[in-house]
C-alpha positions in Angstrom: 88.6 125.3 3.4 85.0 125.8 4.6 83.7 129.3 5.3 85.0 130.3 8.7 82.8 131.7 11.5 83.7 134.6 13.8 83.8 134.2 17.5 84.8 136.8 20.1 87.0 136.0 23.0 87.2 138.9 25.4 87.9 141.8 23.1 89.6 139.8 20.3 88.1 138.1 17.3 89.1 134.8 15.7 87.7 132.9 12.7 87.2 129.1 12.9 84.8 126.2 12.3 85.8 123.9 15.2 86.5 124.9 18.8 88.4 122.1 20.7 88.7 122.2 24.4 90.9 120.6 27.0 88.8 119.3 29.9 90.1 119.7 33.5 91.0 123.2 34.4 89.6 124.5 31.2 85.9 123.5 31.2 85.7 121.7 34.6 86.6 123.0 38.0 89.9 121.3 39.1 88.2 119.9 42.3 87.9 116.8 40.2 91.6 116.1 40.7 91.1 115.9 44.5 88.3 113.3 44.1 90.4 111.4 41.6 93.4 111.4 44.0 91.3 110.2 46.9 89.7 107.4 44.9 93.0 106.2 43.6 94.7 106.3 47.0 91.8 104.4 48.5 91.8 101.7 45.8 95.6 101.2 45.9 95.5 101.0 49.7 92.8 98.4 49.6 94.5 96.3 46.8 98.1 96.3 47.9 98.5 98.3 51.2 99.0 101.8 52.4 102.8 101.9 51.8 102.3 101.6 48.1 99.5 104.1 48.1 101.7 106.6 50.0 104.5 106.1 47.5 102.0 106.6 44.6 100.8 109.9 46.1 104.4 111.1 46.5 105.2 110.3 42.9 101.9 111.7 41.6 102.0 115.1 43.2 99.3 114.4 45.8 99.3 115.6 49.4 97.4 113.0 51.3 96.7 115.3 54.2 93.9 117.0 52.2 94.3 115.3 48.7 95.3 118.5 47.1 97.0 118.0 43.8 100.1 119.7 42.3 98.6 121.2 39.1 102.0 120.7 37.4 102.4 117.1 38.5 101.7 113.7 36.8 98.1 113.3 38.1 97.1 116.7 36.7 99.2 116.8 33.6 100.3 113.4 32.4 98.5 111.4 29.7 96.6 108.4 31.1 99.2 105.9 29.9 102.0 107.8 31.5 99.9 108.3 34.7 99.5 104.5 34.9 103.3 104.1 34.5 103.8 106.4 37.5 101.5 104.2 39.6 103.3 101.1 38.4 106.6 102.7 39.5 105.2 103.3 42.9 104.2 99.6 43.1 107.6 98.4 41.9 109.4 100.6 44.5 107.3 98.9 47.2 108.1 95.4 46.3 106.0 94.3 43.2 107.6 92.9 40.1 107.3 95.2 37.1 104.8 93.1 35.0 102.6 92.6 38.0 102.9 96.3 39.0 101.6 97.3 35.6 98.6 95.0 35.9 97.8 96.2 39.4 98.1 99.9 38.4 95.8 99.5 35.4 93.2 97.6 37.4 93.4 100.1 40.3 92.8 103.0 38.0 89.8 101.4 36.4 88.3 100.7 39.8 89.1 104.2 41.0 87.3 105.6 37.9 84.2 103.6 39.0 84.5 104.8 42.6 85.0 108.4 41.6 81.8 108.3 39.5 79.8 107.5 42.6 81.3 110.4 44.7 82.0 113.2 42.3 79.6 115.4 40.4 81.4 117.4 37.7 81.1 121.2 37.8 81.6 123.6 34.9 83.4 126.8 35.7 80.8 129.6 36.0 79.4 130.6 32.7 81.0 127.9 30.7 77.8 125.9 30.0 76.0 129.0 28.5 79.0 129.8 26.4 79.1 126.3 25.0 75.5 126.4 24.1 75.8 129.8 22.4 78.8 128.5 20.3 76.8 125.4 19.3 73.7 127.4 18.5 75.7 129.6 16.1 76.7 126.5 14.1 80.2 125.9 15.3 81.5 122.4 15.8 82.7 121.6 19.3 85.0 119.0 20.6 87.1 117.8 23.6 90.7 116.7 23.3 92.0 115.6 26.7 94.9 113.7 28.2 92.4 111.8 30.3 90.4 108.9 29.0 87.8 109.3 26.3 85.3 107.2 28.3 85.6 109.4 31.3 85.2 112.6 29.3 82.1 111.2 27.6 80.7 110.1 30.9 81.3 113.5 32.5 79.6 115.4 29.6 76.7 112.9 29.7 76.2 113.5 33.4 76.1 117.3 32.8 73.6 116.9 29.9 76.1 118.2 27.4 77.3 115.2 25.5 75.2 115.9 22.5 76.7 119.4 22.1 80.1 117.9 21.2 80.8 116.6 17.7 83.9 114.7 18.8 85.6 113.6 22.1 89.1 112.2 22.0 91.2 111.0 24.9 94.9 110.2 25.2 93.8 106.5 25.4 92.9 106.7 21.6 96.4 107.8 20.4 100.0 106.8 20.7 101.1 110.0 22.4 99.1 112.4 24.5 99.8 116.2 24.8 102.2 117.9 24.3 102.2 115.8 21.2 99.5 116.9 18.7 98.0 113.5 18.2 94.7 114.0 20.0 94.0 117.3 18.3 94.8 115.8 14.9 92.6 112.8 15.5 89.7 115.0 16.6 90.0 117.1 13.5 90.3 114.1 11.2 87.3 112.4 12.8 84.9 115.1 11.8 86.6 116.3 8.6 87.8 119.7 9.8 91.3 121.0 9.1 93.5 122.1 12.0 93.8 125.4 10.2 90.1 125.8 10.8 90.4 124.9 14.5 91.2 126.7 17.7 92.4 124.8 20.7 91.6 126.0 24.2 93.5 124.9 27.3 95.0 126.0 30.6 98.5 124.5 30.5 101.7 124.8 28.6 101.3 121.4 27.1 98.0 122.5 25.6 99.6 125.4 23.9 102.5 123.3 22.6 100.1 120.6 21.3 97.8 123.2 19.6 100.7 124.8 17.8 102.3 121.5 16.8 98.9 120.5 15.3 98.8 123.6 13.2 95.7 125.1 14.8 94.5 128.5 13.6 94.9 129.8 17.2 95.7 128.5 20.7 93.9 130.1 23.6 94.9 130.0 27.2 92.2 130.2 29.9 92.1 130.1 33.8 95.8 130.4 34.1 96.6 134.0 33.1 99.5 134.4 35.6 101.5 131.5 34.2 104.0 133.1 31.8 105.2 129.7 30.5 101.6 129.1 29.3 100.5 132.5 28.2 103.7 133.3 26.2 102.7 130.5 23.8 99.1 131.5 23.4 97.6 133.7 20.7 94.8 134.8 23.1 94.7 134.8 26.9 91.4 135.1 28.8 90.1 134.3 32.3 87.5 131.8 31.2 85.6 130.0 28.4 82.7 132.1 29.7 84.3 135.0 27.9 83.7 133.3 24.5 80.7 134.6 22.5 79.3 134.9 19.0 78.8 138.4 17.7 75.3 139.4 16.9 74.4 139.6 13.2 74.2 143.1 11.7 70.7 144.5 11.9 
């Protein structure tokens, strides 16, 4: 095991070499979900009609009156592969044969990704950018392990000017099973030669905590969701934001 470095989260200390983060709801403001929902609704409507798009919204946890998203529903929580299956089910239920429904769903999601890129500017939660830079400056390795696509995560970090800060970015499209399975965390660690026991995983949802524990992470940390007992009961540390992460000053 490599020599571990100390970070401070709120008033608590943890030793690690790699800090892995979930993306949406952890680093990024969840407004991205609304843009994602609107883009997918528009593309599905254009490709196969409004009836299918409305059914997709119903199954995905999207309220089409304002495109608010149920933070515990498929759009917000399912791995990309499962999310596409939800869309395919909506298409099947509105008259498309299953094989064709899968093809349309995959194409619609790719097109929606492109549409979203033209309309949405990602936003870190307040203070997150500074905290990430401080962790990196202290010599810690940083990574992202998300149930979204790896390409989307890289594109978002590039648009924010933060891609070079991350040693590894892994999406659910790169593994067989997304969270709550540990696959994306294990792949991220393996990719840069860091043991899970040297890693902390940071997320905002129950599946993040479950995945981090299943991977054998040194600690799992819950942020931005401190009132959700199902999430916080599984966390080693609970804090309001990644902005509360800091590196202690060296002794004078």
